[in-house]
Structures are given as C-alpha cells and as structure tokens.
C-alpha positions as CSV (number, residue, x, y, z in Angstrom):
1,M,-25.2,4.1,15.5
2,T,-24.0,7.6,15.4
3,E,-20.2,8.2,14.9
4,F,-20.2,9.6,18.4
5,A,-21.7,6.2,19.7
6,T,-19.4,4.2,17.8
7,V,-16.4,6.1,18.9
8,T,-17.5,5.9,22.8
9,S,-17.8,2.1,22.1
10,V,-14.3,2.0,21.0
11,L,-13.2,4.2,23.9
12,E,-15.3,1.6,26.5
13,T,-13.6,-1.1,24.9
14,Y,-10.3,0.4,25.4
15,L,-11.1,1.1,29.2
16,D,-12.3,-2.6,29.6
17,G,-9.1,-3.7,28.1
18,L,-6.9,-1.6,30.5
19,Y,-9.1,-2.7,33.6
20,H,-8.7,-6.2,32.6
21,A,-5.1,-6.2,31.3
22,D,-6.8,-7.8,28.2
23,I,-4.6,-7.6,24.9
24,E,-7.2,-9.1,22.9
25,L,-9.7,-6.1,23.6
26,L,-6.7,-3.7,23.2
27,G,-5.8,-5.2,20.1
28,S,-9.3,-4.7,18.8
29,V,-9.3,-1.0,19.3
30,F,-5.7,-0.1,18.5
31,H,-4.5,0.5,15.0
32,P,-1.6,-1.8,14.4
33,K,0.7,1.2,13.7
34,A,-0.4,3.2,16.7
35,I,1.9,4.8,19.0
36,Y,2.1,4.8,22.9
37,A,4.1,7.6,24.6
38,T,4.6,9.7,27.6
39,A,7.0,12.5,28.5
40,D,6.5,11.7,32.2
41,E,9.4,9.2,32.1
42,T,13.0,10.3,31.3
43,P,13.8,9.6,28.5
44,L,10.4,10.0,26.8
45,L,8.6,6.7,26.7
46,H,7.6,5.5,23.1
47,R,6.5,2.2,22.4
48,T,4.8,0.5,19.4
49,M,2.1,-1.6,19.8
50,D,4.5,-4.7,19.5
51,E,6.1,-3.3,22.5
52,Y,3.2,-2.1,24.4
53,F,0.9,-5.4,24.4
54,P,3.5,-7.9,26.1
55,V,3.6,-4.9,29.0
56,V,0.0,-5.2,29.4
57,A,-0.2,-9.0,29.2
58,K,2.4,-9.3,32.3
59,R,0.3,-6.8,34.4
60,V,-1.6,-8.0,37.1
61,S,-5.1,-6.4,36.1
62,P,-7.2,-3.9,38.3
63,S,-10.1,-6.3,37.7
64,S,-8.2,-9.3,39.8
65,R,-7.3,-7.1,42.6
66,D,-10.9,-5.8,42.6
67,E,-9.9,-2.1,42.3
68,P,-12.7,0.0,42.0
69,R,-13.1,1.6,38.5
70,C,-12.9,5.3,38.2
71,D,-12.4,5.8,34.4
72,V,-14.5,8.4,32.6
73,I,-14.5,9.6,29.0
74,E,-14.2,13.4,29.5
75,G,-14.7,14.2,25.9
76,I,-14.6,13.4,22.1
77,Q,-14.1,16.0,19.5
78,F,-14.4,15.0,15.7
79,A,-12.4,16.8,13.3
80,G,-14.0,15.9,10.0
81,N,-15.3,12.4,9.3
82,N,-12.3,10.5,9.7
83,T,-10.5,12.0,12.7
84,A,-11.7,12.2,16.3
85,F,-9.8,13.3,19.8
86,A,-10.7,11.8,23.2
87,R,-9.5,12.8,26.8
88,L,-10.1,10.1,29.3
89,R,-9.1,9.5,33.0
90,C,-8.6,6.1,34.4
91,S,-6.5,4.5,37.3
92,I,-4.5,1.4,37.7
93,G,-3.0,0.4,40.9
94,T,-1.5,3.5,42.6
95,K,-1.5,5.6,39.5
96,D,-3.9,8.0,38.0
97,F,-3.8,8.6,34.1
98,I,-5.0,11.1,31.6
99,D,-5.0,9.8,28.4
100,F,-5.1,11.6,25.1
101,L,-6.1,9.3,22.3
102,T,-6.2,10.2,18.8
103,I,-8.7,8.2,16.7
104,V,-8.9,7.6,13.2
105,R,-11.5,6.0,10.9
106,T,-9.8,3.7,8.2
107,N,-11.4,1.0,6.2
108,G,-14.9,1.9,7.8
109,E,-13.6,1.2,11.4
110,W,-12.6,3.6,14.1
111,K,-9.3,2.9,15.6
112,I,-6.9,4.3,18.1
113,M,-3.7,5.9,16.3
114,A,-2.2,7.4,19.2
115,K,-2.1,7.2,23.2
116,V,-0.2,10.0,24.6
117,F,-0.8,10.3,28.5
118,H,0.3,11.8,31.7
119,M,0.5,9.6,35.0
120,K,1.0,10.7,38.4
121,E,1.0,8.7,41.8
122,R,-2.7,8.9,43.2
123,D,-2.7,11.6,46.0
124,S,-3.3,10.2,49.6
C-alpha cells in the first residue's frame, strides 16, 4: 500500500469514528498526545485526547439518527516521509466542520497528531 493510501485509510477510519461516535476507532488513529482545538469558541477550545474522547462517547452518533454522510477528504499533502496534512469536511447534527489534520508517522504507523477545526451552523 502506498503512503497516500495508508494515510487515506487513517482518515477514512477517523471519519467513520466521528459518524459512529466510536472512541475505539478514533483511538486507533489519534496519537495519544494529539491535540484538539478550535478558535470558534471563546476562549479557544483546546483538549487532549483524554478530554476529547469522553465528549465523543456521550454524543448521540449521526449514524444512530440516520443522518446522511456528507464527509469528504478534500486533500492530502506530504512534507517528507513522516509528516502529512489533510483537509476534510464533515457534518454532525446541525453543524458543518472543516478539519485540518496533521498526521505523523511514528513507529511505522501514521497517527493524527493535531486536529484544528472550524465549525458553523449549517445554512438552511
């Protein structure tokens, strides 16, 4: 499998984890020291994975509400052999998200190291 295909697989697992609110799936693709942040809340929202996963675990999943999936990987860029950047779009409930993910290869595995995102209420 090419590195592009491997990173794409990580991103697809990430999107599946969000859609199903599955912290096991998300835990498999996030680095344990990853950060989660958005400037769309005041003050800036910053979480560790230990803080983020319980939030997801309490969430009613989009899949359980039969929400249509509207997630897409818009692009992946590589910076050398061990660093990549991805831009994704997805929706959860009434909110649309643009996610900027930094992915690193450590111990031979690609993991999401940072999730910085923009969110807004979906236009009617």
